[in-house]
N, C-alpha and C positions, 0 to 999 in steps of 0.2 A: 364844490360846487358847480363842476360842469356836469355831472350826471344828474344831480339834483335840477339841475336847469333843463336838461334832456326829457327827463320824467315830466317834467309840466306841460311839456310841448309835445308829449308823444300822444298820438291820437288827433294832431289837429287836422284839420279837414279844411281843405283851402278856400278860400272865399274871398270876396272884395275885403272885407273888414277881418281879415287874419293874420295880422300882424304883418311883417315884410315879407317872409319866406311861404305864407301862406298866398298872400295877395300876390307874389309873383308868381306860383305856380298856377292859381287860378288866372289871372291874367295873359300869361305866357309874355311878361315881359319885366325888364329889370324894375325892381321898386328901392328908391332912396327916399327913406325917412328921415330927415334931419330934426324931428323933435317928438318922440316918440310918447311923450307925457302929455302934448297937447293934439297929437293927430287923432281923429276918430276911427280910423282905421286899426289904430291900438286900443281902442276903448276897451274893449273885452279883455285885453292882459295887461290892464293897469298892477295889478298885483305882483304880476312876473317881473314888471316893468320895474317897481319899486323897490323889490326884493334882489335883483341881479343889478340894478342900477343902469338900466340901459336906456339912454338917452338919444342916440342917434342908430339907425340898423339901416342898413344896405343890402339889398338880396339879388342875386342874377341867377336865372333857371341853370340848371343841367340836362342836355338833352341826349337821348339815343341815338341809336342808328335812322332810325324814322324820323328824326327831329322831334319826337314826343317828349315832352317834360317829365322828368323820372326823378327830380329833386332841384335844391336848390344850394347855393354857396353864400355864406353871409356873413357880411363884417358889421362889429357891434362897437358902438363908443359908450365912453362913461359922460360925453361931453356931446350938446346939440350942437351938430353942423353938418354941413353939405360935403360930400365925397368931392375930391377933387380926380382930374383926368388921370393923377397917377393910381390913385385906390382904385376907380372905378376900371383900368385897364388891369388891375391884380385881380380884380374880382371876374373878369372877362376872361383871363389867362388860366384863373382856378377853375371856370367853370369848365371850358375846354379840356384842362389836362384831367380832371376827375372824369369827365365823360369819356375820354379817350381810356383811362383806366378800365371804366366799368365796363367799356364795350370789350377791351381785350378778355378781361376776366370773365366777360359772359362766352366768349369766343373759345378759350380754353376749357371752358366747362363743357360748351358743346363738343368739343374737340375729345375730350376725355370720355366721354358719354358714348359717342360714337364708336371709339378704339374698343369699349368695354361692355357694348349692350348690343345685340342682335337689333339690326334696324325694322326687320317685320315683327318681332316678339316682343323688343325691348326687354328680353332676360339678359342675366349677364352670360356673356360666351367665353368667359375667362373662369377658369378653375385655380385653386390658391395652393394646388399640388403640383409638385416640381414632377417634370417628366422628361426625359431626353430619348431622341430615337439615334441611332447611330447605324449608318448603312456605310457600307463598303464596296465599290465593286473592283475589283482585282482582275484586268485582262490576263489572260496566259495564266493562271494562278496554278493550276493543275499543271501545267507543262513545264514550269520553272520547277515545283516540287520534285517531278520526275527527274529531271537533269541533277537537282540535290541528291537523289537517291544513288544515281549511277555513280557516284563522286565517292 
């Protein structure tokens, strides 16, 4: 059911009437819809609301490092009701955690890229073949070999 629900929301364009997550992303502020069936901002999603029995839906934006909205985290309910402070706090905490995870993932990708690609040409700077260089500097090697010959 989750995959089918996601596919129906795929391509959602943020606007003032784009369910809770689309409205949240558009307005850049949390959205708490307690009755999706009768809320005009959900009117374009009535088949979705009925098929998946989404009676209430609450959404909080996820931000990147520059404080730009990059998505949202949502909670929905089969019953019509307002979220309490605990549920709101869960949404805000989840939003912050997801933001930190996405920022870290992006930083790790950038670090990997800088370690393996040339900054000027953006070409791979590491090849896949194994190569080892062995260098030995022995001070006085010839003198010690001469001493061994004398014995």
